[in-house]
N, C-alpha and C positions, 0 to 999 in steps of 0.2 A: 504494500500500500504506500502511495507517495505521501510526502509531507502535506500537500494541499488536501488530498483525500482524507488523511487522518484528521486534519483540523476542521474540515467541512462536513464531517460525518453527522448523521442524524443524532439527536439526543440519546437515543437508545443504543447507539453504536459508539459511545465515547471511547477515545483512545485511552490506553492505560497511562498512568503517570510515568511508568518506565519508558514507554514508547515516546511520550512527550519529552522526557528528560534526554533520551538519546537524540531526538531531533534538535533540541535546544543545545546540547553539547556540540552538535555539528554546526551551530551558528544560527539556527532557526529562531528568530526573535519572537515570532508569533506563537510558537510552541512554549517558549519561556513565559510569555505574557499569560498564556492559559494556566500554566503552573502557578504563576504569581497570583492570579485572581482566585484560584482555588485554595490557596494556602495562606494568603496574607493575613486573614483575620485570626487564624489559629496562632500564627507566629507572633502577631501583635499581642494577643492575649497572654501568651507565655512571657514575652518580654515585659509587659505591663505588670504581671504578677511578680516577676523577679525583681524589678527595679522600682516599682511603685511611683513612677514619674512618667506622665503621659508623653511629654516632649522627648524625653530620653528613650522611652519605649518606641516611639515613632522613628527616631533616628536609628536605633538598634535594628528595628524591623527592616529598614532600608539597607542597612549594612549586611544583614543576613542574606538578603536577596542579591546584593552586589557580590558577596562572597560565593553564594550558590552559583551564580552565573560563571564565575571564574573556576569553580571546582566541579562543575557538572561532569567533566570527563572522568572524575574519580568515582562517580556513582556507578556501581556495577549491577544494580538491580537485585542484589542478594537479599535486601530487605525492602520494605515498602518505601517509596519515595518520601512519604510523610515522616517516616521514622528517621531517615537520613537527614531530612531538612530540620527536624526537631532537634536532633543531636547537634547539628551545625548551629542552630539558634542558641541552644544552651551554651555551647562553647563561645559564641560571640559575646553573650551577656557576661559570662564568667571572665573572659579576657578583658572586657571593658571594666569590670569591677577591679581587676588586678591593676590596670592602668590608673584608675581613679584612686586606688590605694597608694600608688607611687606619688600621685599628685598631692594627696593629703599629707603624706610624710614630708614632701618638699615644702609645703606651706605651713606645717606645724599643727594642723587640726586633726583630731581623731575622728573615726568613722561615726561614732554616736553623736558627737557635737554637730558635725556637718549634716547628718541625717535629721537631727532635730530642727536645724535651721531650714533645710529644704522641705521637710515634711512635718510641720508642726501638728501636734496631736489634738490640741484644744480648739482649733478653728473650724472643725467640721460641724455642720448643723446637727442638732440633737437627733433628728430623724435618721441621719446617716450613720449613727453610731452602731446600729444593728446590722448594717450592711457588711456582708462578708468581705467584700473587696476592701472596704475601709479598714476592717480589722486586720486583714493581711498586710495592707500598706503600713499599718501602725507598728508592725513587728520590727525589731532590730534587724538590720540587713542579713546577718548570718543566720538567724533563726528563720527569717522570711525565705531565704534561698533554700534551706533544707526543707521547710514546710511545703513550698511549691514543688520542689523536685520529688519529694516523697509522697505527700498526701494528694497532690493534684495531678502530677505527671506520672506517678507510679514507679519511680526508681527505687531500687533497694538501697539499704544503707551502705553496702560495699561499693556500689556504683557511685553513689553520692560522694563517698570518701575519696574515691579516685578522682572524680571531677573537681572537687574542691581542695584536694590535696590535704585532707585531714584524716583522722582515724574514724573507723566505723562507730566507735564509742562517742566521739565528738559529734558525729552526725545524729546519733540517737539522743544525746543530751540536748542538742539544739532543737530537735523535733519536740522533745518533751517540753522544753522552755517555750517554744512557739505555741504549742497546744494550750499550755497553762495561761499564757498571755492572751491568746485568742479567747479562751473561756472567760477570763476576767473582762476583756474588752466587750464581749457580746452580752455579758450579764449586767452591764451598766444600765 
């Protein structure tokens, strides 16, 4: 099937993501646009949950797709395209956090101080305090990352430990902390 035939197929005959990725890896921008449209909302949601900052999440979402375009030749179809893209998105967010950590050290502020300035907890309207997204955003960055990766995205502690370069015990402790803070936040 040609690239044009793949992309002009009837709705019931949708090309697979693997086929679209192969076309896009060969330079087919239309195939990549189709992949982008189908996955952008999920990637943005993941970024938003991990960084709790809409502007940064939008920037990271774009970065994920820029990197995906450059790395499509590495996608071999051994897993679902969405799984490959999800892993890429997590890595982009984690790499951004490492870079932000270097910037914080350079300017002398610690992560909690900066997070409190960027995401004040007391300015949310009372009706939003029960909102799960607001509760997640209120978590300290380390606890938020582990909570999102474990409870929302379904990663195991061993996988999280490798991604964040911590021990599985640290991951478990951060998850426990996140759950306790979430419970307290939602019970207000």
